[in-house]
DORODO-516296 format. One record per residue (C-alpha): residue number from 1; x, y, z. Coordinates in steps of 0.1 Angstrom, whole numbers, plus 5000, padded with zeros to 4 digits. Each point is the difference from the previous one (the first is absolute). Example, Ala and Ser with C-alpha at 12.3 -4.5 7.8 and 13.67 -1.06 7.14 Angstrom:
REM residues 2
<site 1 <5123 4955 5078>>;
<site 2 <5014 5034 4993>>;
This chain:
REM residues 334
<site 1 <8909 7815 2662>>;
<site 2 <4968 4982 5012>>;
<site 3 <4998 4979 5028>>;
<site 4 <4979 4982 5027>>;
<site 5 <5008 5015 5033>>;
<site 6 <4997 4991 5038>>;
<site 7 <4999 5030 5024>>;
<site 8 <4998 4981 5032>>;
<site 9 <5005 4965 5013>>;
<site 10 <4967 5001 5021>>;
<site 11 <4979 4968 4995>>;
<site 12 <4973 5006 4973>>;
<site 13 <5021 5031 4984>>;
<site 14 <4990 5000 4962>>;
<site 15 <5026 5002 4969>>;
<site 16 <4995 5032 4980>>;
<site 17 <5013 5010 4967>>;
<site 18 <5023 5031 4998>>;
<site 19 <5030 5014 4983>>;
<site 20 <5036 4999 5012>>;
<site 21 <5033 5008 4982>>;
<site 22 <5012 4973 4975>>;
<site 23 <5029 4984 5015>>;
<site 24 <5037 5008 4986>>;
<site 25 <5024 4974 4987>>;
<site 26 <5027 4991 5024>>;
<site 27 <5032 4981 4999>>;
<site 28 <4995 4963 4999>>;
<site 29 <4960 5003 4994>>;
<site 30 <4977 5000 4970>>;
<site 31 <4973 5023 4993>>;
<site 32 <4969 4979 4989>>;
<site 33 <4965 5010 4989>>;
<site 34 <4979 4975 5018>>;
<site 35 <4974 4984 4978>>;
<site 36 <4986 4977 5030>>;
<site 37 <5003 4991 5036>>;
<site 38 <4987 4974 5021>>;
<site 39 <4987 5000 5037>>;
<site 40 <5015 4977 5025>>;
<site 41 <4988 4990 5035>>;
<site 42 <5029 5021 5015>>;
<site 43 <4988 5030 4982>>;
<site 44 <4968 5000 5017>>;
<site 45 <5015 4992 5033>>;
<site 46 <5025 5030 4997>>;
<site 47 <4970 5023 4991>>;
<site 48 <4978 4990 5030>>;
<site 49 <5027 4994 5027>>;
<site 50 <5029 5020 4987>>;
<site 51 <5019 4965 4997>>;
<site 52 <5022 4983 5023>>;
<site 53 <5035 5010 5010>>;
<site 54 <4999 5033 4983>>;
<site 55 <4992 4988 4966>>;
<site 56 <4975 5031 4991>>;
<site 57 <5011 5028 4979>>;
<site 58 <4996 5035 5012>>;
<site 59 <4965 5017 4993>>;
<site 60 <4991 5010 4974>>;
<site 61 <5007 4964 4992>>;
<site 62 <5001 4985 4965>>;
<site 63 <4993 4963 5009>>;
<site 64 <5005 4968 4976>>;
<site 65 <5029 4979 4994>>;
<site 66 <4996 4981 4967>>;
<site 67 <5002 5015 4965>>;
<site 68 <5005 4995 4962>>;
<site 69 <5006 5028 4976>>;
<site 70 <5027 5017 4975>>;
<site 71 <5033 5015 5006>>;
<site 72 <4998 5037 4994>>;
<site 73 <5036 5007 5012>>;
<site 74 <5031 4985 5015>>;
<site 75 <5023 5013 5029>>;
<site 76 <5038 4997 5001>>;
<site 77 <5015 4967 5007>>;
<site 78 <4971 4979 4988>>;
<site 79 <5008 4976 4971>>;
<site 80 <4978 4972 4984>>;
<site 81 <4972 5023 4995>>;
<site 82 <4988 5024 4972>>;
<site 83 <4974 5027 4998>>;
<site 84 <4968 4984 4984>>;
<site 85 <5007 4965 5018>>;
<site 86 <4971 4986 5017>>;
<site 87 <5005 4990 5034>>;
<site 88 <4986 4987 5034>>;
<site 89 <5009 4999 5035>>;
<site 90 <4991 5006 5038>>;
<site 91 <5018 5031 5009>>;
<site 92 <4979 5024 5021>>;
<site 93 <4975 5007 5026>>;
<site 94 <5021 4997 5030>>;
<site 95 <5019 5022 5023>>;
<site 96 <5017 5027 4977>>;
<site 97 <4991 4980 4968>>;
<site 98 <4972 5018 4986>>;
<site 99 <4974 4976 4985>>;
<site 100 <4984 4990 4967>>;
<site 101 <4966 5014 5003>>;
<site 102 <5011 5028 4976>>;
<site 103 <5007 5007 4965>>;
<site 104 <5038 4998 5005>>;
<site 105 <5027 4982 5022>>;
<site 106 <5037 5007 5005>>;
<site 107 <5009 4964 5009>>;
<site 108 <5034 4985 5009>>;
<site 109 <5011 4980 4969>>;
<site 110 <5007 4969 5022>>;
<site 111 <4965 4996 5010>>;
<site 112 <4989 5000 4962>>;
<site 113 <5002 4975 4971>>;
<site 114 <4988 4999 4965>>;
<site 115 <4963 4988 5002>>;
<site 116 <4990 4966 4985>>;
<site 117 <4996 5007 4961>>;
<site 118 <4968 4977 4999>>;
<site 119 <4981 5021 5026>>;
<site 120 <4982 5032 4998>>;
<site 121 <5009 5027 5023>>;
<site 122 <4968 4994 5022>>;
<site 123 <5013 4962 5003>>;
<site 124 <5035 5010 5006>>;
<site 125 <4990 5023 5026>>;
<site 126 <4983 4974 5022>>;
<site 127 <5031 4978 5006>>;
<site 128 <5032 5017 5017>>;
<site 129 <4993 4997 5035>>;
<site 130 <4983 4967 5000>>;
<site 131 <5021 4985 4976>>;
<site 132 <5032 5009 5018>>;
<site 133 <4984 4988 5033>>;
<site 134 <4990 4965 4984>>;
<site 135 <5034 4996 4982>>;
<site 136 <5021 5011 5032>>;
<site 137 <4982 4974 5021>>;
<site 138 <5000 4971 4976>>;
<site 139 <5037 5004 4992>>;
<site 140 <5009 5001 5038>>;
<site 141 <4981 4970 5004>>;
<site 142 <5019 4983 4969>>;
<site 143 <4968 4990 4984>>;
<site 144 <5008 4976 4973>>;
<site 145 <4989 4968 4979>>;
<site 146 <4987 4970 5020>>;
<site 147 <4987 5023 5030>>;
<site 148 <4965 5005 5012>>;
<site 149 <4989 5036 5006>>;
<site 150 <4971 5012 5019>>;
<site 151 <4991 5036 4995>>;
<site 152 <4972 5014 5026>>;
<site 153 <4980 5026 4983>>;
<site 154 <5009 4991 4963>>;
<site 155 <4972 5023 4984>>;
<site 156 <5017 5032 5017>>;
<site 157 <5025 5023 4990>>;
<site 158 <5032 4984 5012>>;
<site 159 <4983 4967 5000>>;
<site 160 <4992 4999 4961>>;
<site 161 <5033 5008 4991>>;
<site 162 <5016 4973 5025>>;
<site 163 <4980 4972 4986>>;
<site 164 <5010 5009 4965>>;
<site 165 <5037 5005 5008>>;
<site 166 <5002 4968 5021>>;
<site 167 <4986 4981 4970>>;
<site 168 <5025 5016 4979>>;
<site 169 <5027 4991 5022>>;
<site 170 <4989 4962 4995>>;
<site 171 <4980 4995 5031>>;
<site 172 <4965 4983 5004>>;
<site 173 <4980 5028 5014>>;
<site 174 <4970 4997 5024>>;
<site 175 <4981 5032 5012>>;
<site 176 <4971 5008 5023>>;
<site 177 <4971 5021 4993>>;
<site 178 <4966 5008 5015>>;
<site 179 <4976 4997 4973>>;
<site 180 <4991 4989 4964>>;
<site 181 <5013 5031 4983>>;
<site 182 <5033 5001 5019>>;
<site 183 <5005 4961 4994>>;
<site 184 <4993 5003 4965>>;
<site 185 <5027 5027 4995>>;
<site 186 <5024 4977 5020>>;
<site 187 <4993 4972 4978>>;
<site 188 <5003 5022 4968>>;
<site 189 <5034 5011 5011>>;
<site 190 <5012 4964 5001>>;
<site 191 <4995 4990 5038>>;
<site 192 <4981 4974 5018>>;
<site 193 <4971 5018 5019>>;
<site 194 <4993 4994 5036>>;
<site 195 <4970 5015 5018>>;
<site 196 <5014 5011 5033>>;
<site 197 <4961 5004 5012>>;
<site 198 <4992 4965 4994>>;
<site 199 <5031 4979 5003>>;
<site 200 <5021 4998 5032>>;
<site 201 <5038 5004 4997>>;
<site 202 <5004 4964 5014>>;
<site 203 <4977 4988 4971>>;
<site 204 <5019 5017 4970>>;
<site 205 <5034 4993 5013>>;
<site 206 <4989 4961 5002>>;
<site 207 <4984 5003 4965>>;
<site 208 <5027 5018 4983>>;
<site 209 <5032 4991 5018>>;
<site 210 <4990 4966 5015>>;
<site 211 <5003 5017 5035>>;
<site 212 <5039 5010 4995>>;
<site 213 <4991 5037 4995>>;
<site 214 <5009 5025 4972>>;
<site 215 <5036 5009 4992>>;
<site 216 <4994 5037 5000>>;
<site 217 <4970 5021 5012>>;
<site 218 <4996 5036 4989>>;
<site 219 <4975 5017 5023>>;
<site 220 <4988 5032 4986>>;
<site 221 <4971 5003 5026>>;
<site 222 <5022 5000 5032>>;
<site 223 <4988 5005 5038>>;
<site 224 <4984 4969 5012>>;
<site 225 <5001 4984 4966>>;
<site 226 <5035 4994 5007>>;
<site 227 <4991 4972 5024>>;
<site 228 <4984 4983 4971>>;
<site 229 <5034 5004 4981>>;
<site 230 <5018 4984 5027>>;
<site 231 <4975 4972 5001>>;
<site 232 <5004 4994 4963>>;
<site 233 <5037 5002 4996>>;
<site 234 <5023 4971 4999>>;
<site 235 <5027 4993 5027>>;
<site 236 <5028 5025 4991>>;
<site 237 <4980 5016 4974>>;
<site 238 <4999 5036 4991>>;
<site 239 <4971 5025 5008>>;
<site 240 <4998 5034 4982>>;
<site 241 <4981 5030 5012>>;
<site 242 <4993 5034 4993>>;
<site 243 <4978 5008 5031>>;
<site 244 <5014 4994 5036>>;
<site 245 <4993 5030 5017>>;
<site 246 <4982 4982 5028>>;
<site 247 <5006 4978 5030>>;
<site 248 <5002 4965 4995>>;
<site 249 <5010 4968 5016>>;
<site 250 <5029 4985 4981>>;
<site 251 <5000 4965 5016>>;
<site 252 <4985 4979 4973>>;
<site 253 <5025 5018 4978>>;
<site 254 <5030 4990 5023>>;
<site 255 <4989 4964 5002>>;
<site 256 <5001 4997 4963>>;
<site 257 <5034 5016 4997>>;
<site 258 <4984 5027 4975>>;
<site 259 <5020 5025 4983>>;
<site 260 <4978 5032 4999>>;
<site 261 <5006 5027 4972>>;
<site 262 <4988 5035 5007>>;
<site 263 <4997 5018 4969>>;
<site 264 <4998 5037 5004>>;
<site 265 <5007 5015 4964>>;
<site 266 <4999 5035 5011>>;
<site 267 <5035 5000 5019>>;
<site 268 <5021 5012 4969>>;
<site 269 <4976 5029 4993>>;
<site 270 <4998 5011 5037>>;
<site 271 <5037 4995 5009>>;
<site 272 <5016 5003 4965>>;
<site 273 <5015 4965 5005>>;
<site 274 <5005 4978 4971>>;
<site 275 <4975 5019 4976>>;
<site 276 <5019 4986 4968>>;
<site 277 <4984 4966 5009>>;
<site 278 <4964 5012 4995>>;
<site 279 <5009 5012 4965>>;
<site 280 <5019 4968 4993>>;
<site 281 <4969 4980 5014>>;
<site 282 <4975 5020 4976>>;
<site 283 <5023 4992 4971>>;
<site 284 <4997 4963 5008>>;
<site 285 <4963 5003 5002>>;
<site 286 <4996 5016 4968>>;
<site 287 <5018 4971 4985>>;
<site 288 <4977 4976 5015>>;
<site 289 <4969 5020 4991>>;
<site 290 <5012 5002 4964>>;
<site 291 <5007 4964 4999>>;
<site 292 <4963 4991 5012>>;
<site 293 <5008 4991 5035>>;
<site 294 <4981 5026 5019>>;
<site 295 <4970 5020 4992>>;
<site 296 <4986 5029 5022>>;
<site 297 <4965 4998 5011>>;
<site 298 <4981 5034 5000>>;
<site 299 <4968 5009 5018>>;
<site 300 <4970 5005 4978>>;
<site 301 <4998 5036 5013>>;
<site 302 <5019 5030 4983>>;
<site 303 <5009 5031 5016>>;
<site 304 <5015 5034 4988>>;
<site 305 <5024 5019 5021>>;
<site 306 <4975 5024 5010>>;
<site 307 <4981 4968 5015>>;
<site 308 <5028 4988 5023>>;
<site 309 <4979 5002 5030>>;
<site 310 <4975 4974 4983>>;
<site 311 <5028 4978 4991>>;
<site 312 <5012 4999 5035>>;
<site 313 <4964 4994 5012>>;
<site 314 <4998 4971 4974>>;
<site 315 <5030 4983 5015>>;
<site 316 <4989 5006 5035>>;
<site 317 <4965 4982 4992>>;
<site 318 <5016 4968 4996>>;
<site 319 <4979 4993 4968>>;
<site 320 <5029 5007 4975>>;
<site 321 <5012 4971 4980>>;
<site 322 <5036 5006 4990>>;
<site 323 <5018 5034 5003>>;
<site 324 <4981 5035 5000>>;
<site 325 <5015 5022 4971>>;
<site 326 <4998 5037 4994>>;
<site 327 <5005 5011 4965>>;
<site 328 <5017 5037 4998>>;
<site 329 <4995 5004 4963>>;
<site 330 <4973 4997 4978>>;
<site 331 <5018 4987 4970>>;
<site 332 <5013 4969 5015>>;
<site 333 <4992 4965 4985>>;
<site 334 <4979 4977 5020>>;
């Protein structure tokens, strides 16, 4: 089968198209013909640095985590799926798990769900990693009706999903963005936009919460921006983050009694712990999508499997709005 391969983790090494053996169906797994996949920030980090904590597959490596496609074969011990079913998931591109920048994947069925019926393959491929990440964080913080939720980076991959899911859960949602295109998207998704470049944290906390602070802050930016999250949260509030691999003074969080939720959604894939939760979450996400509660935002760029390197470059450029998606088949609907 055709795949985009990485021969070395040296900085700047290109992805190149090559032929590798088609995977064989294994017990507990689904053989899926991939129609589309998407690029996540963690994919680009693994390509450039080999990934933290031994996350990188052995070279020549097939990267990529998200996919949508059609089941071609089913391994022993799998129920709830049939050949020909359209599915989606986040199931490869880490350690011993071959990735999705290929024509086929043999995926653990626990990491897979039936794709939303209302989405194309291209749209469905944009969701798994970011949707699981957003959902896990919001449910840990028990987001619900009557709450005020602030999402930092609401036009990004995880952020644009978190905005919509928090709204679906009944919260009033606010989100930061750094320019008119970002703020327009945030408001189109149902949140109240905040320009972090022109509004100080103290100003928008006073404006939108009477100075009390937000009930929940979902910080998809991380690093030094966490200090802004601690400033914006109310006493005994919940801060969710996906990016805490940094040194940070937690004094301000301590003085407010903040509960800090660190979401690292790759744990089930890396350690084979609780993988079934991912499939279950994706099943719930599909229901929310088909009920009109969540729409994936795709970048305007379009790439084929052979253009995987260009897709990575597009995400790294910072110019993408929404998820960068690769189409693996030419007969796929838009």
